C-alpha positions as CSV (number, residue, x, y, z in Angstrom):
1,M,45.1,-34.1,-0.1
2,R,47.2,-31.0,-1.0
3,G,44.6,-30.6,-4.0
4,A,41.5,-30.8,-1.4
5,A,43.3,-28.5,0.5
6,T,43.8,-25.7,-2.2
7,R,40.2,-26.2,-3.3
8,A,39.2,-25.7,0.3
9,R,41.2,-22.6,0.2
10,R,39.8,-21.1,-2.7
11,L,36.2,-22.1,-1.5
12,L,36.5,-20.3,1.7
13,L,38.5,-17.1,0.0
14,G,37.2,-16.7,-3.1
15,D,38.6,-17.5,-6.6
16,D,38.8,-14.8,-9.2
17,E,38.9,-18.1,-11.7
18,P,35.4,-19.6,-12.6
19,R,35.5,-23.5,-11.8
20,S,33.1,-26.1,-11.0
21,V,33.3,-28.3,-7.8
22,R,31.0,-31.3,-7.8
23,G,28.5,-31.2,-5.0
24,A,29.0,-27.5,-4.0
25,T,27.7,-24.0,-4.9
26,L,30.1,-21.4,-5.3
27,L,29.6,-17.9,-4.2
28,P,31.7,-15.1,-4.9
29,S,32.5,-14.0,-1.4
30,V,31.9,-15.2,2.3
31,T,29.4,-12.6,2.6
32,G,27.4,-13.9,-0.4
33,A,27.6,-17.2,1.2
34,V,26.2,-16.2,4.8
35,T,23.3,-14.2,3.0
36,A,22.6,-17.1,1.0
37,I,22.3,-19.6,4.1
38,Q,20.2,-16.7,5.8
39,H,17.8,-16.5,3.5
40,A,17.5,-20.3,3.0
41,T,17.2,-20.7,6.7
42,R,14.4,-17.9,6.7
43,Y,12.5,-19.5,4.0
44,A,12.9,-22.8,5.8
45,E,11.3,-21.2,8.9
46,W,8.7,-19.6,7.1
47,R,7.7,-23.2,5.5
48,R,7.3,-24.8,8.8
49,D,4.9,-22.1,10.1
50,Q,1.1,-23.0,10.4
51,R,-0.5,-20.9,7.7
52,E,-3.7,-19.7,8.0
53,P,-6.0,-20.2,5.1
54,R,-6.0,-17.0,2.6
55,P,-9.5,-15.2,2.6
56,L,-12.5,-16.2,0.7
57,V,-13.6,-14.3,-2.4
58,H,-17.0,-12.5,-1.2
59,Y,-19.0,-13.4,-4.5
60,S,-22.1,-11.3,-4.3
61,R,-19.8,-8.1,-3.6
62,A,-17.3,-9.1,-6.4
63,S,-20.1,-9.4,-9.0
64,E,-21.5,-6.0,-8.0
65,T,-18.1,-4.6,-8.0
66,H,-17.2,-5.8,-11.4
67,E,-21.0,-4.5,-12.8
68,W,-19.6,-0.8,-11.5
69,V,-16.1,-1.2,-12.9
70,R,-17.3,-2.2,-16.4
71,G,-19.8,0.5,-16.6
72,H,-17.5,3.1,-15.5
73,L,-14.8,1.9,-18.2
74,E,-17.2,1.9,-20.7
75,R,-18.2,5.5,-20.0
76,S,-15.0,7.3,-19.0
77,G,-12.5,4.6,-20.3
78,P,-9.0,3.8,-18.4
79,G,-7.5,6.2,-16.2
80,W,-7.0,7.9,-12.8
81,L,-10.6,7.9,-10.4
82,H,-12.5,10.8,-9.0
83,L,-12.1,10.6,-5.5
84,R,-16.1,10.5,-5.6
85,D,-15.9,7.2,-8.1
86,A,-13.2,6.1,-5.9
87,R,-15.2,6.1,-2.8
88,I,-17.7,4.2,-4.3
89,L,-15.5,1.5,-5.3
90,L,-13.8,0.9,-2.1
91,S,-16.5,1.5,0.3
92,P,-17.7,-1.8,-0.1
93,Y,-14.3,-3.4,1.1
94,G,-14.0,-0.9,4.0
95,V,-11.4,1.1,2.6
96,V,-13.0,4.6,3.2
97,P,-11.0,7.8,2.4
98,A,-10.8,10.9,5.1
99,G,-13.0,14.1,4.4
100,T,-15.7,15.4,2.7
101,I,-15.8,17.0,-0.8
102,A,-17.7,20.1,-1.1
103,Q,-18.2,23.0,-3.7
104,G,-18.2,26.5,-3.3
105,I,-16.7,28.9,-0.2
106,V,-20.0,28.5,1.6
107,A,-20.0,24.6,1.3
108,I,-16.3,24.2,2.3
109,V,-16.9,26.2,5.5
110,E,-19.8,24.5,6.3
111,A,-17.9,21.0,5.6
112,A,-15.2,22.5,8.0
113,R,-17.4,23.2,10.7
114,E,-19.0,19.7,10.8
115,L,-15.7,18.1,10.8
116,G,-14.1,20.1,13.3
117,F,-11.1,22.5,13.5
118,P,-8.0,22.4,12.6
119,V,-8.6,21.1,9.1
120,A,-7.1,20.7,5.8
121,L,-8.0,21.8,2.3
122,K,-7.2,19.8,-1.2
123,V,-8.4,20.4,-4.8
124,A,-9.8,17.2,-5.0
125,E,-9.3,16.9,-9.4
126,P,-7.5,13.6,-9.7
127,T,-5.6,15.0,-13.0
128,V,-4.4,18.5,-11.3
129,V,-0.6,17.7,-10.4
130,H,2.0,19.5,-8.0
131,K,-0.9,20.5,-5.8
132,T,1.2,21.6,-2.9
133,E,3.6,23.4,-5.0
134,R,0.4,25.3,-6.5
135,G,-1.0,26.3,-3.5
136,L,-3.8,23.7,-3.9
137,V,-3.5,21.8,-0.4
138,R,-3.6,23.8,2.9
139,A,-3.2,22.3,6.2
140,G,-3.9,23.9,9.9
141,L,-6.5,25.7,9.2
142,T,-8.2,26.5,12.5
143,S,-10.9,28.8,11.6
144,A,-14.1,29.5,9.2
145,D,-12.1,32.8,8.4
146,E,-9.0,31.2,7.4
147,V,-11.2,27.9,5.3
148,A,-12.6,30.7,3.5
149,V,-9.4,32.5,2.6
150,A,-7.9,29.2,1.6
151,A,-10.8,28.1,-0.5
152,G,-11.0,31.5,-2.4
153,E,-7.4,31.1,-3.2
154,M,-7.8,27.6,-4.7
155,A,-10.5,29.2,-6.8
156,R,-8.5,32.0,-8.1
157,V,-6.0,29.6,-8.8
158,M,-8.4,27.0,-10.7
159,A,-10.0,29.6,-12.1
160,N,-13.4,28.1,-11.0
161,E,-15.5,29.4,-8.5
162,Q,-16.9,26.0,-8.1
163,V,-13.8,23.8,-7.8
164,E,-14.3,20.7,-5.6
165,V,-12.0,20.7,-2.6
166,L,-11.6,18.0,0.0
167,V,-12.0,19.0,3.5
168,Q,-10.3,16.7,6.2
169,P,-9.8,16.5,9.9
170,M,-5.9,17.2,10.7
171,A,-4.5,13.9,11.8
172,I,-1.1,13.2,13.9
173,G,0.1,10.2,14.1
174,T,2.6,7.3,12.1
175,E,2.6,7.8,8.2
176,V,2.2,4.3,6.0
177,A,1.9,3.8,2.6
178,I,-0.2,0.9,1.2
179,G,-0.9,-0.2,-2.4
180,V,-1.9,-2.2,-5.0
181,V,0.3,-3.0,-8.3
182,R,0.1,-5.7,-10.9
183,D,2.8,-8.1,-11.9
184,P,2.7,-9.8,-15.3
185,G,3.9,-13.2,-13.6
186,L,2.4,-12.6,-10.5
187,G,-0.7,-10.7,-10.5
188,P,-2.2,-8.4,-7.8
189,L,0.7,-7.4,-5.3
190,V,-0.3,-5.6,-2.1
191,R,2.6,-3.1,-0.9
192,V,3.2,-2.0,2.8
193,A,5.9,0.8,3.1
194,A,6.8,3.6,5.6
195,G,4.7,6.3,4.2
196,G,4.7,10.2,3.4
197,V,6.6,12.6,1.0
198,A,9.7,10.7,1.4
199,T,8.8,6.9,1.1
200,E,11.0,6.4,-2.2
201,L,13.7,7.5,0.1
202,W,13.4,5.4,2.9
203,D,12.8,2.3,0.6
204,D,11.1,0.4,3.5
205,Q,8.7,-1.8,1.9
206,R,7.4,-5.3,1.6
207,L,5.1,-6.9,-1.4
208,L,2.4,-9.3,-0.3
209,I,0.8,-11.7,-2.9
210,A,-3.1,-11.1,-3.1
211,P,-5.2,-11.9,-1.1
212,V,-3.7,-11.4,2.1
213,T,-4.0,-13.0,5.4
214,R,-3.9,-11.5,8.7
215,A,-0.9,-13.1,9.9
216,D,0.9,-12.4,6.3
217,A,0.1,-8.6,7.0
218,Q,1.3,-8.6,10.7
219,S,4.4,-10.3,9.9
220,A,5.1,-7.7,6.8
221,L,4.4,-4.6,9.2
222,R,6.6,-5.9,12.1
223,S,9.4,-6.1,9.6
224,L,9.3,-2.7,8.3
225,R,11.9,-0.3,10.1
226,I,9.1,1.9,11.1
227,W,7.3,-0.9,13.2
228,P,8.8,0.8,16.7
229,L,6.8,3.6,15.9
230,L,3.7,1.7,15.0
231,A,3.9,-0.3,18.2
232,G,4.7,2.3,20.6
233,F,8.3,4.0,20.7
234,R,10.1,5.0,23.8
235,G,6.7,5.3,25.9
236,Q,4.5,6.6,23.2
237,P,1.3,4.9,22.8
238,A,0.9,2.3,20.6
239,T,-1.1,2.8,17.3
240,D,-4.0,0.9,16.5
241,V,-2.2,-2.0,14.9
242,N,-5.3,-4.2,14.5
243,G,-7.1,-1.5,12.3
244,L,-4.2,-1.6,10.0
245,V,-3.6,-5.1,9.5
246,Q,-7.6,-5.1,8.9
247,L,-6.7,-2.2,5.8
248,V,-3.9,-4.3,4.3
249,T,-6.2,-7.6,4.2
250,A,-9.0,-5.8,2.8
251,V,-6.8,-3.8,0.3
252,G,-5.4,-7.4,-0.8
253,M,-9.3,-8.3,-1.2
254,L,-10.1,-5.5,-3.2
255,A,-6.6,-6.0,-5.5
256,Y,-8.0,-9.8,-5.8
257,E,-11.4,-9.4,-6.6
258,V,-11.2,-6.4,-8.8
259,P,-8.7,-7.6,-12.1
260,E,-9.5,-3.9,-13.6
261,L,-7.8,-2.3,-10.7
262,G,-4.3,-1.6,-12.1
263,E,-2.6,0.6,-9.5
264,M,-3.8,2.2,-6.1
265,D,-1.9,4.3,-3.7
266,L,-3.2,5.0,-0.2
267,N,-0.3,7.3,0.8
268,P,-0.2,8.7,3.7
269,V,-2.5,6.6,5.9
270,I,-1.8,8.5,9.3
271,V,-2.3,5.5,12.1
272,H,-2.8,6.4,15.5
273,G,-4.2,5.0,18.5
274,D,-8.0,5.4,17.5
275,G,-7.7,4.1,13.9
276,C,-6.3,4.9,10.3
277,E,-6.9,8.0,8.6
278,L,-6.6,7.3,4.5
279,V,-5.5,11.0,3.7
280,D,-4.5,10.7,0.1
281,V,-6.1,8.0,-2.3
282,K,-5.4,7.4,-5.9
283,V,-6.9,4.7,-7.9
284,R,-6.1,3.7,-11.5
285,L,-8.4,1.5,-13.5
286,T,-7.5,-0.3,-16.8
287,P,-8.9,-3.4,-18.7
288,A,-8.7,-6.8,-17.0
289,E,-5.4,-8.7,-18.2
290,P,-5.0,-12.0,-16.7
291,W,-1.7,-12.9,-15.4
292,D,0.6,-15.5,-16.4
293,P,-1.0,-19.3,-15.5
294,G,2.5,-20.7,-15.7
295,V,4.2,-18.7,-12.9
296,P,2.9,-20.3,-9.6
297,R,2.0,-17.5,-7.1
298,R,2.4,-19.7,-4.3
299,L,5.6,-20.8,-2.6
300,R,4.6,-23.5,-0.7
301,R,2.2,-26.7,-1.3
302,P,-1.3,-26.2,1.1
303,A,-0.8,-28.4,4.3
304,A,-3.1,-31.1,3.5
305,A,-0.9,-32.0,0.3
306,Q,2.4,-31.7,1.9
307,G,4.0,-35.1,3.0
308,G,5.3,-35.8,6.2
């Protein structure tokens, strides 16, 4: 009995000397043990949930998209897409960047008038870096004169009177980031996170295996620390969560149907009561590389295959 009590004491309080106990998993601390039990419990609950089927591939859309992507890669090679090309790729999936591309001060002012003031201007060239620091992003412009002045300054910085500028309506809401990354083993993953310039600082994100179901998208959003802002915090009106869920599932289908989509970043997506505004869109194409077929992409067996 004394030996059993000693072993129990070591299991509860921790033991600096590594040893094995038959039938028991040793963890370095009580905190580690509780955390492990918590993860195991959540995983068991997740497996018990009724799962909806994953979205089906839209074969005609996927075929047309593959043809366009292959042609673009042959002409331009891998790399970041110009916004005009990104729109061609994304539009069939209902992922539409906000704003209008215009060239020249007259056209830029006209585009701003059509969208309605206030507006924001941003140089549309994807290879230009540090746009904000260089004065190539201007927000809150409330008149045609302000737009003309800002467009002229951008043209001088770029030394190009016909520089392409993205004209966007100003949007107010909660900032969310949605992206696509590719894992060598798991394949395409959809990232859902708190958005804006401090997205890495907040480290408030979830990764989902593509394609993404509505239930999984909803669950991922609810798990974010910014969820109260989306749901309506302290009497504020709720945002268009259904539209945001639809955007996440659409990005998941895009990532799954287009293996050449090497990376995508939608940040920020401004979510408000009337929908979602895609303010900044970055898309990178690469030659398709299949993920490791030896790594399972599914953490549970299909419901039909599970035993009682």
